[in-house]
N, C-alpha and C positions, 0 to 999 in steps of 0.2 A: 726699726733697727736696720742697719746696712746689710748688704749681701755678705760681706766679709765677716769671718768669725774671729777676727783679730780686733778686740774691743779698742776703741779710741778713747784715751784718757787725757783730759785737759788738766794740766798742773799749773797752778797760779800761786806765785809767792814773790814778793819783792826781794827776797834773799836768794841770790843766784846760787849759792851753795846748796840750799835746800832743794831748789828746783832741779839742779843737776843730780843730786843724790837720789831723789825720788824717780826722776825720769830715766836715769841710767839703770836703776834697779828694775823698773817696770819694763823697759825696753828689752833687757836681758831675759825677761820671762816671756817675751813674745807679745807684749802689749804695744800698741801704737800710741806714743805720747806726743802731745802737742803742748808747748809751754808758753807761758806769758809771765811778764814781770810786774804787771799792774792789773788791777781789776778791770779797767777800761779795755785794755788789750785782751784780757781773758773773755770779757763779754763779747767783744767783736769776733773773736775766734769761735766762741760758742754759737753765735748767730750765723756764722758762715759755714760751719762744718757739722757733720753728724757726730756728735759727742755722746759716748755711752756712760761716762762717769766724770765728775769734776772733783778735783782735790784742790782746795784753796785755803790759804791763810786768811785770818780775819784782819789782822793789823797791817794794812797797806795804805800808802798815801793816796789821796784824791778819791778813789772809789774803793772803799773797804770791802772786806768779805761779806759782811752782813748785808750791805746794799746790793752787792753782786748776787747774793743768794735770793734776795727779793726780786731782782730783775730776772733771774733764771726761772724762778717759780711762776712768774707772770706768763711764761711761754712753754715751760716744760716741767715734768716731774722726774727728770733724770736724777739718779742718785748723786749726792754730794757728800764728800768727806771734808769736814772742816778741821784744819789743824791749827791749834791755838795755844798760846801761853796765858790767855785770859783766865780769870777766876771761874770757879765751879758754877756759880749761879748763872752767869752769862752763857756759858757753854751748855748748861742744862736747858736753858730757854731755847737755844738753837736746836738742840737734839729733839725737842718736842715737835719740830716741823717734819713734814712728810719727806721721807727718803733722805734724811740728814743724819750722818754719824759724826760724832765729835771725837777727835783724838787730841789729847793734851800733849803739848811740847814739854820736854823732849819725849819722843816716842821711839819705840823699838821698830826697826825696819820690818821685822817679821810680823809685828802686830799690824802695821800698815798693809802689808801684803795679804794677811788674813782678811782684813776688812774689805780690801779691794776685791778679792776673790768671792767673798760672801755677797757683796753688793751686786757684782756682775752676774753671779749665778742666780740671784733672786730676780734680776731685771732683764736678763739676756734671752734672746730668741735662739741663740746657738750656744754651743759649749764654749768653755774657756779656751784661750789660746794655748 
């Protein structure tokens, strides 16, 4: 984990509105958000920066969230929050992976914040921002 106690969160979704809504809310709470509009861009940012938590959509063109999760798991056990509109069985399979929480779309912003805070508290070396 980094020296700073401002957790860095990577938000990945091809829906610009979703990325903006999530990152604006988290930035306002003191988190340091980095955003990506594709899975490939997200993976590149993840590889280049010290990321404390990933929030990603599943349904993205070219490199989807499931493949992104596989690539992240090959190098890190950072907590991942998957946001998806996909069916229950698929989401349940993902939730069985280590450090993965699934939130079904549409979700309440306060529910997302609760999950972010819980995941960071369980995996952080320092207190929350």
